[in-house]
C-alpha positions in Angstrom: 0.2 0.2 0.0 2.8 2.5 0.4 4.4 2.1 -2.9 0.8 2.8 -4.4 0.6 6.0 -2.0 4.5 6.9 -3.3 3.2 6.2 -6.2 0.3 8.8 -6.6 2.6 10.7 -5.9 4.9 10.5 -8.2 2.9 10.1 -11.0 0.7 13.7 -10.1 4.1 15.2 -9.7 4.7 13.6 -13.3 1.6 15.7 -14.1 1.6 18.9 -12.2 5.2 19.4 -12.2 5.8 19.6 -17.0 2.5 21.3 -17.0 0.6 18.0 -18.3 -2.1 18.9 -16.1 -2.8 22.3 -16.9 -2.7 20.9 -20.5 -5.3 18.7 -19.8 -7.2 21.2 -18.5 -7.2 24.0 -21.5 -7.4 20.8 -24.2 -11.4 19.2 -22.6 -12.2 22.8 -21.7 -11.7 23.8 -25.6 -13.1 21.1 -26.5 -16.5 21.8 -24.4 -16.4 25.4 -25.8 -15.9 24.7 -29.3 -19.2 23.2 -30.7 -21.8 26.2 -28.9 -19.5 28.7 -29.9 -18.7 28.1 -33.5 -22.7 27.4 -33.4 -22.9 31.0 -32.3 -20.9 32.1 -34.4 -22.9 30.9 -37.1 -25.9 32.8 -35.6 -24.4 36.1 -35.4 -23.1 35.9 -39.0 -26.6 35.0 -40.4 -27.7 37.9 -39.6 -25.0 40.8 -40.5 -25.4 38.9 -43.7 -29.2 39.5 -43.5 -27.8 43.7 -43.8 -26.0 43.0 -46.3 -26.8 44.1 -50.1 -26.5 40.4 -52.0 -25.8 38.0 -49.3 -29.3 37.8 -47.7 -29.9 34.3 -48.7 -26.4 33.4 -47.0 -27.9 35.5 -43.6 -31.3 33.2 -44.5 -29.2 30.4 -44.4 -27.7 30.5 -41.6 -30.1 31.9 -39.3 -31.6 28.6 -39.8 -29.7 27.3 -37.1 -31.8 29.6 -34.9 -34.4 28.5 -32.3 -35.7 25.9 -31.2 -36.4 23.9 -34.3 -34.5 25.7 -35.6 -31.1 23.8 -37.3 -28.9 23.5 -34.7 -30.9 21.9 -32.3 -32.0 19.0 -34.3 -28.7 18.6 -34.9 -26.6 17.7 -31.7 -23.4 18.5 -32.9 -23.9 21.8 -30.6 -23.7 18.5 -27.3 -23.4 15.2 -29.2 -20.6 16.2 -31.0 -18.2 15.7 -27.6 -20.1 12.2 -27.0 -19.8 10.9 -30.5 -16.6 9.3 -32.6 -15.4 13.4 -34.3 -14.1 15.4 -30.6 -13.2 12.7 -28.1 -10.3 10.7 -30.2 -9.2 14.7 -31.1 -8.9 15.4 -27.0 -7.9 11.5 -26.3 -4.8 11.5 -28.7 -3.8 15.1 -27.0 -4.4 12.6 -23.5 -2.4 10.0 -24.5 0.7 13.0 -26.2 1.0 13.8 -22.5 1.0 10.8 -20.3 3.2 9.1 -22.8 6.2 9.7 -20.1 4.7 7.3 -18.1 2.7 4.5 -19.7 6.3 3.8 -22.0 8.1 6.5 -22.3 10.3 6.3 -19.1 10.5 2.2 -20.2 12.1 3.3 -23.1 14.5 4.9 -21.3 15.8 2.8 -19.0 15.0 5.3 -15.9 12.4 2.2 -14.8 15.7 0.4 -13.9 16.6 1.5 -10.9 13.7 1.8 -9.3 13.1 -2.0 -9.5 16.4 -2.9 -7.9 15.0 -0.5 -5.0 12.4 -2.9 -4.2 9.9 -1.4 -6.1 7.7 -4.1 -7.1 5.1 -4.0 -10.3 1.9 -3.1 -8.7 3.3 -0.3 -6.9 4.3 1.0 -10.7 1.1 -0.3 -12.3 -1.2 0.3 -10.3 -0.4 4.1 -9.3 -0.8 5.0 -13.0 -3.6 3.3 -13.6 -5.5 4.4 -10.3 -4.3 8.2 -11.3 -5.2 8.6 -15.6 -8.2 7.4 -16.4 -10.2 8.7 -13.3 -7.9 12.1 -13.9 -9.8 11.8 -17.8 -12.7 10.5 -16.2 -13.7 13.5 -14.0 -12.6 16.0 -17.4 -14.4 14.7 -20.0 -17.2 14.4 -17.6 -16.7 18.1 -16.4 -15.8 19.0 -19.6 -20.1 18.1 -21.5 -21.7 19.5 -18.1 -19.7 22.7 -19.4 -20.8 22.5 -22.9 -24.7 21.8 -21.7 -24.4 25.3 -19.5 -22.3 27.4 -22.1 -25.0 25.9 -25.1 -27.5 26.9 -22.7 -26.0 30.8 -22.3 -25.3 31.4 -25.8 -27.6 29.2 -27.7 -30.6 29.1 -25.2 -31.2 25.4 -25.2 -29.8 23.4 -22.9 -30.4 19.4 -21.8 -31.7 18.5 -18.6 -29.6 16.5 -15.9 -31.1 13.5 -16.0 -28.8 13.3 -19.8 -25.8 15.1 -18.9 -25.5 12.6 -15.7 -25.7 9.7 -18.3 -24.2 10.5 -21.5 -21.2 11.6 -19.6 -20.6 8.8 -17.3 -21.2 7.0 -21.4 -18.4 9.2 -23.4 -16.2 9.9 -19.9 -16.1 5.2 -19.9 -16.1 5.1 -23.6 -12.7 7.9 -23.4 -11.5 5.8 -19.8 -11.2 2.7 -21.8 -9.8 4.0 -24.6 -6.7 4.9 -22.6 -6.7 2.2 -20.3 -6.0 0.1 -23.6 -3.4 3.0 -24.2 -1.3 2.0 -21.1 -1.7 -1.6 -21.3 -0.3 -1.3 -25.2 2.4 1.6 -24.0 3.6 -0.1 -20.8 3.5 -3.3 -22.1 5.4 -3.1 -25.2 7.5 0.2 -23.6 6.4 2.4 -27.3 3.5 4.7 -26.0 4.3 6.4 -30.0 3.2 3.2 -31.7 0.5 2.9 -28.5 -0.9 5.6 -29.5 -1.6 4.1 -33.4 -3.0 0.5 -31.8 -5.4 2.2 -30.6 -6.3 4.7 -33.3 -6.8 1.9 -35.5 -8.8 0.0 -32.7 -11.3 2.8 -32.2 -11.8 2.5 -36.5 -12.2 -0.7 -36.8 -14.2 -1.7 -34.0 -17.1 0.4 -34.3 -17.5 -0.3 -37.8 -17.9 -4.3 -36.9 -19.5 -3.2 -34.9 -21.9 -1.3 -37.0 -21.2 -4.8 -39.8 -23.0 -7.3 -37.1 -25.7 -4.6 -35.4 -24.1 -4.1 -31.2 -25.0 -2.0 -30.4 -24.8 -2.5 -27.0 -22.3 -4.1 -24.3 -19.6 -3.8 -25.5 -17.3 -0.7 -25.1 -17.6 0.5 -28.2 -21.5 1.2 -27.9 -21.0 4.0 -25.7 -20.7 5.9 -28.1 -23.8 4.7 -30.2 -26.1 4.9 -26.8 -24.8 8.8 -26.0 -26.2 9.7 -29.5 -29.4 7.3 -29.5 -30.6 8.7 -26.1 -30.0 12.8 -27.4 -31.8 11.9 -31.1 -34.8 10.7 -28.7 -34.3 13.7 -26.9 -34.6 15.8 -30.0 -37.3 13.5 -30.9 -39.9 13.9 -28.5 -39.5 10.3 -27.1 -38.4 8.4 -24.0 -35.1 9.1 -23.6 -33.9 5.7 -23.4 -36.4 4.8 -26.5 -34.8 1.6 -28.1 -32.0 1.7 -25.9 -33.2 0.4 -22.5 -31.7 1.8 -19.2 -31.0 -1.6 -18.0 -28.8 -2.2 -21.1 -27.0 1.3 -20.8 -25.9 -0.2 -17.1 -24.4 -3.4 -18.3 -22.5 -2.1 -21.1 -20.4 0.7 -18.4 -20.3 -2.1 -16.2 -18.5 -4.1 -18.7 -16.4 -1.5 -19.6 -15.0 -1.1 -16.7 -14.5 -4.4 -16.0 -12.5 -4.4 -19.5 -10.7 -1.9 -18.1 -9.6 -4.1 -15.1 -8.8 -6.8 -16.9 -6.5 -4.0 -18.8 -5.0 -3.6 -15.9 -4.5 -7.4 -15.0 -2.9 -7.9 -18.1 0.1 -5.1 -17.5 0.9 -6.0 -14.5 1.4 -9.5 -16.4 3.1 -8.1 -19.1 5.6 -6.6 -16.2 5.9 -9.4 -14.2 6.9 -11.3 -17.3 9.4 -8.4 -18.3 10.9 -9.0 -14.8 15.0 -10.6 -14.9 16.8 -11.5 -11.7 20.0 -10.7 -11.4 20.8 -11.9 -7.9 22.5 -15.3 -7.1 21.5 -18.4 -5.1 24.8 -17.8 -3.5 28.0 -16.1 -3.5 31.3 -17.1 -3.7 
């Protein structure tokens, strides 16, 4: 337990002293503000064009975004884009780049040799990373989605209910947390953090396609984004938010995703233990 506490402090210093934590926070804040701010700018441009000779048609087109029946209302990018497949990979790449030094980078630089000779166990090395990094990313993702909702209400005059924000927030946060755990598994096990980014992005492109081919819309980590988009679409269409999805299916899919995260922790520990070398002799002559 003392090793885990020390490891947590070490990983926190890795984030805070190098300003990686600040960079992480800025990435999520920018991601949460991007869509509502761009939509608001389009509305302002529509008002501007309507007063310009020869630009009336352009202004009329842009103003179709406005209001509850407007295009912005039906287009789920205001909040849904953050919880779908476009924005999370952009943020995820930044997260993986920031965490690369602790997820395989230090092994590549051989700096892990000294702590091992001083009695650091594999669990004391791996578990603090899997406790701290996914927890921070989960919280940042959830808070970013809530911030997006607040900004949409302020700038666009429409926001979603707390139930939708909590549900889609948990779904989106669980999705990105799983992908981060997958990255940490590849990065730490292979000591190749940059190659691990490619592996994760490839998996995030292939498996959603497999889900679509076999109509797998639940019970896999790549079903979380589909469920999140479906919940928002149901709200915009006037249906019950769990129509065609099922509240129980949402809970089960999140639980399965979290269990798979624990499996990735176990696989990472196994890979580190398999690489251990015993340089001690049974007897000294």
